[in-house]
C-alpha positions as CSV (number, residue, x, y, z in Angstrom):
1,X,0.0,0.0,0.0
2,X,1.2,3.5,-0.9
3,X,0.4,7.0,0.4
4,X,1.1,9.1,-2.7
5,X,1.6,12.9,-2.2
6,X,2.1,15.3,-5.1
7,X,4.3,18.2,-4.1
8,X,5.4,21.4,-5.8
9,X,8.5,23.5,-5.3
10,X,8.3,27.1,-6.5
11,X,11.7,28.2,-7.7
12,X,11.6,31.9,-8.5
13,X,13.6,35.1,-9.2
14,X,13.1,38.2,-7.2
15,X,10.3,40.4,-8.7
16,X,11.5,43.6,-7.1
17,X,9.3,44.3,-4.1
18,X,7.0,42.4,-1.7
19,X,3.8,43.1,-3.6
20,X,5.3,41.9,-6.9
21,X,6.8,38.8,-5.2
22,X,3.5,37.8,-3.5
23,X,1.6,38.3,-6.7
24,X,3.9,36.0,-8.5
25,X,3.6,33.5,-5.6
26,X,-0.1,33.5,-6.0
27,X,0.2,32.7,-9.7
28,X,2.6,29.9,-9.0
29,X,0.6,28.3,-6.2
30,X,-2.5,28.4,-8.4
31,X,-0.5,26.7,-11.1
32,X,0.8,24.0,-8.7
33,X,-2.7,23.3,-7.3
34,X,-4.1,23.1,-10.8
35,X,-1.5,20.4,-11.5
36,X,-2.7,18.4,-8.5
37,X,-0.1,19.4,-5.9
38,X,-1.3,19.1,-2.2
39,X,1.9,20.5,-0.7
40,X,3.7,23.6,-2.0
41,X,7.1,24.8,-0.8
42,X,8.4,28.3,-1.4
43,X,12.0,29.5,-1.4
44,X,13.7,31.3,1.5
45,X,12.7,34.9,2.1
46,X,10.4,34.8,-0.9
47,X,8.9,38.3,-0.3
48,X,11.9,40.2,-1.7
49,X,15.6,40.3,-2.6
50,X,18.2,38.4,-0.6
51,X,19.0,41.5,1.4
52,X,21.7,39.9,3.5
53,X,24.5,40.7,1.0
54,X,25.2,43.8,3.1
55,X,24.6,45.2,6.6
56,X,22.1,48.0,6.8
57,X,19.8,48.9,9.6
58,X,17.3,50.1,6.9
59,X,16.8,46.5,5.9
60,X,15.0,45.8,9.2
61,X,12.0,47.7,7.7
62,X,11.3,44.5,5.7
63,X,10.6,42.5,8.8
64,X,7.0,41.9,9.8
65,X,5.2,40.2,12.7
66,X,4.0,36.6,12.5
67,X,1.1,36.5,12.3
68,X,1.0,39.6,10.1
69,X,0.1,40.8,6.6
70,X,2.1,38.2,4.7
71,X,0.9,35.3,6.8
72,X,-2.7,36.4,6.4
73,X,-2.2,36.5,2.6
74,X,-0.5,33.1,2.6
75,X,-3.3,31.6,4.7
76,X,-5.9,32.8,2.3
77,X,-3.9,31.4,-0.6
78,X,-3.6,28.0,1.1
79,X,-7.3,27.9,1.8
80,X,-8.3,29.1,-1.7
81,X,-6.4,26.3,-3.4
82,X,-6.7,23.6,-0.7
83,X,-2.9,23.1,-0.4
84,X,-0.5,22.9,2.5
85,X,1.7,25.9,2.0
86,X,5.2,26.4,3.4
87,X,6.7,29.9,3.3
88,X,9.7,31.8,4.6
89,X,9.6,35.3,6.2
90,X,11.7,37.9,7.9
91,X,10.0,37.9,11.3
92,X,9.9,41.0,13.5
93,X,9.5,39.7,17.0
94,X,10.4,42.9,18.9
95,X,12.4,46.0,18.2
96,X,15.9,44.9,17.4
97,X,14.9,41.2,17.6
98,X,14.2,39.4,14.3
99,X,14.2,35.8,13.0
100,X,14.4,34.0,9.7
101,X,11.2,32.1,10.0
102,X,9.4,29.3,8.1
103,X,5.6,29.3,8.3
104,X,3.2,26.5,7.5
105,X,-0.5,26.7,6.6
106,X,-2.8,23.7,6.3
107,X,-5.1,23.2,3.4
108,X,-8.0,24.9,5.2
109,X,-5.8,28.0,5.8
110,X,-5.1,27.2,9.4
111,X,-1.8,28.4,10.8
112,X,-0.2,25.0,11.5
113,X,3.1,26.2,13.0
114,X,6.4,27.9,12.4
115,X,10.1,27.1,12.6
116,X,12.8,29.7,13.4
117,X,16.1,29.1,11.6
118,X,18.6,27.7,14.1
119,X,21.9,27.9,12.2
120,X,22.8,31.4,11.1
121,X,25.6,32.0,8.6
122,X,28.1,34.9,8.6
123,X,30.0,34.7,5.3
124,X,31.0,37.1,2.5
125,X,27.7,38.0,0.9
126,X,25.6,36.2,3.5
127,X,25.6,38.6,6.5
128,X,22.7,36.9,8.3
129,X,24.0,37.2,11.8
130,X,23.5,41.0,11.5
131,X,19.8,40.4,10.9
132,X,18.7,37.1,12.4
133,X,18.6,35.9,16.0
134,X,19.1,32.1,16.2
135,X,15.8,30.2,16.5
136,X,14.5,29.1,19.9
137,X,11.7,26.7,18.9
138,X,13.9,23.7,18.6
139,X,13.6,21.0,16.0
140,X,9.9,20.2,16.2
141,X,8.0,18.8,13.2
142,X,4.7,20.5,12.2
143,X,1.6,18.4,11.8
144,X,-0.5,19.0,8.7
145,X,-3.2,17.2,6.8
146,X,-0.6,15.8,4.4
147,X,1.8,14.5,7.1
148,X,4.3,15.6,9.7
149,X,6.7,18.1,8.2
150,X,10.3,18.6,9.4
151,X,10.8,22.1,8.2
152,X,14.3,23.6,8.3
153,X,15.8,26.6,6.6
154,X,18.8,26.9,4.2
155,X,22.0,27.0,6.4
156,X,20.4,24.2,8.5
157,X,21.0,22.0,5.5
158,X,24.6,21.5,6.3
159,X,23.9,20.1,9.8
160,X,23.1,16.4,10.1
161,X,22.1,16.9,13.7
162,X,19.1,19.1,12.6
163,X,17.8,16.5,10.1
164,X,18.3,13.7,12.7
165,X,16.4,15.5,15.4
166,X,13.5,16.2,13.1
167,X,13.5,12.5,12.1
168,X,13.6,11.4,15.7
169,X,10.6,13.5,16.4
170,X,8.6,11.7,13.7
171,X,9.0,13.9,10.7
172,X,7.8,12.2,7.5
173,X,9.4,14.7,5.1
174,X,12.3,17.1,5.4
175,X,11.8,20.5,3.8
176,X,14.4,23.2,3.2
177,X,13.4,26.6,1.8
178,X,16.8,28.0,0.6
179,X,18.7,30.9,-0.9
180,X,22.2,29.8,-2.0
181,X,24.3,30.6,-5.0
182,X,27.6,31.4,-6.5
183,X,30.0,34.3,-6.3
184,X,30.3,35.2,-10.0
185,X,34.0,35.6,-9.6
186,X,34.6,32.0,-8.6
187,X,35.9,29.6,-11.2
188,X,33.5,27.2,-13.0
189,X,35.1,24.3,-11.2
190,X,34.6,25.8,-7.8
191,X,31.0,26.7,-8.6
192,X,30.2,23.1,-9.5
193,X,32.0,21.8,-6.4
194,X,29.8,24.0,-4.2
195,X,26.5,23.1,-6.0
196,X,27.3,19.3,-5.8
197,X,28.2,19.6,-2.1
198,X,24.8,21.2,-1.5
199,X,23.0,18.4,-3.4
200,X,25.0,15.7,-1.7
201,X,24.4,17.1,1.8
202,X,20.6,16.9,1.3
203,X,20.8,13.4,-0.2
204,X,22.9,12.4,2.8
205,X,20.1,13.5,5.2
206,X,17.6,11.5,3.1
207,X,19.7,8.4,3.3
208,X,20.7,8.7,7.0
209,X,17.1,9.2,8.1
210,X,15.2,7.2,5.5
211,X,13.1,10.2,4.6
212,X,12.2,12.2,1.4
213,X,13.9,15.6,1.2
214,X,12.5,18.7,-0.6
215,X,14.9,21.6,-1.2
216,X,13.6,24.8,-2.9
217,X,16.1,27.4,-3.9
218,X,16.0,30.8,-5.5
219,X,17.3,31.4,-9.0
220,X,18.6,34.5,-10.9
221,X,21.3,37.1,-10.3
222,X,20.9,39.6,-7.5
223,X,23.5,42.4,-7.5
224,X,25.2,43.3,-4.3
225,X,24.1,46.7,-2.8
226,X,27.9,47.2,-2.3
227,X,28.7,46.7,-6.0
228,X,30.8,49.6,-7.4
229,X,29.1,51.9,-9.9
230,X,29.3,50.5,-13.4
231,X,29.9,47.0,-12.1
232,X,29.7,44.4,-14.8
233,X,27.8,41.8,-12.7
234,X,30.8,40.5,-10.9
235,X,29.5,41.6,-7.4
236,X,26.4,39.8,-6.2
237,X,25.0,36.3,-6.0
238,X,24.0,34.0,-8.9
239,X,21.5,31.8,-7.2
240,X,21.9,28.4,-8.7
241,X,18.3,27.1,-8.6
242,X,18.5,23.3,-8.9
243,X,15.5,22.8,-6.5
244,X,15.0,19.1,-6.1
245,X,13.2,16.3,-4.4
246,X,15.0,13.1,-3.4
247,X,13.6,9.9,-2.0
248,X,14.6,8.0,1.2
249,X,17.6,6.4,-0.4
250,X,18.9,9.7,-1.7
251,X,17.6,9.0,-5.2
252,X,16.7,12.2,-7.2
253,X,13.0,12.1,-8.0
254,X,12.7,15.5,-9.7
255,X,15.1,18.4,-10.3
256,X,14.7,22.0,-11.6
257,X,17.1,23.9,-13.9
258,X,19.8,26.1,-12.4
259,X,18.8,29.2,-14.2
260,X,15.1,29.5,-14.8
261,X,12.0,30.2,-12.7
262,X,9.7,27.2,-12.6
263,X,7.2,25.1,-10.6
264,X,8.8,21.7,-10.0
265,X,6.2,18.9,-9.5
266,X,6.9,15.5,-8.0
267,X,4.9,12.6,-6.6
268,X,6.3,11.1,-3.4
269,X,5.4,7.7,-1.8
270,X,5.2,8.5,1.9
271,X,5.2,4.8,2.8
272,X,8.5,4.0,1.1
273,X,10.4,5.5,4.1
274,X,9.3,2.7,6.4
275,X,10.1,0.1,3.8
276,X,13.6,1.5,3.5
277,X,14.1,1.8,7.2
278,X,13.3,-1.9,7.6
279,X,16.2,-2.9,5.3
280,X,18.5,-0.1,6.5
281,X,17.6,0.2,10.2
282,X,20.0,3.1,11.0
283,X,17.8,4.3,13.9
284,X,17.9,0.9,15.5
285,X,21.7,0.7,15.4
286,X,22.5,4.1,16.8
287,X,24.9,4.0,19.8
288,X,23.1,6.7,21.8
289,X,25.1,5.7,24.8
290,X,28.3,6.8,23.1
291,X,27.3,10.2,21.6
292,X,27.6,12.5,24.6
293,X,30.5,14.4,23.1
294,X,28.3,15.7,20.3
295,X,27.1,18.4,22.7
296,X,30.7,19.8,22.9
297,X,32.0,22.5,20.5
298,X,35.2,20.5,19.8
299,X,37.0,17.5,21.4
300,X,40.4,18.8,22.5
């Protein structure tokens, strides 16, 4: 017996402002629902540009409360099309306190839950520690009408601990709204190494936990606000798209292009995870009595 779930990943470019981005999202969700999708995943910080390429206090004006205007609009959209909808917002929690937050709406528009990004990067072009406070909701799956969702966000994708804790709490799917791309000045070989590492990390989470993984990335070039006047496109991020779905053995089930906006559709068998775990019982064989040092920063 199989529990089949049709999912859609909305891989998009920045449309310029929040209103234009939300309007495009409404079009894409309608398209996904018309194609039979029951779960729709949006990319990270879908309401606007990836503003973390620089540090500016003015960017905090983009933050909004949860619940707030965007969540109300996403709720209506989920209810209108009868889909479970997973979005990603810049959450204003209090003055000077903000999070990178994933929000989940059930097919009836009900707010099902949220996840605050736990791992916050601070790299050239990805100045997220300036904007985002690390999450404090833990690694708790969100129950919906299509299953228990282990929602994580972008930089979380490099941490096997996050995926494992979601799996141990009963997640049936792992979902990663993402904004990752290349520095245009890198060599082509370095770009490909980075993209393949990203794909392999997700596939590893799928294999280690016996769960399907959905990763939805941005696409398109977004210039750095710090780019010199007359820049030739060398300063900014070329988001590499490649949104994909893989099964519980890491097999690629569907993959988007690296350079085009699209709705990626895929059918997942939610029961395959248990079948895989019966032949690869990794959870059974964990030596939980020997893992205490995982809570240390480093073993000196």
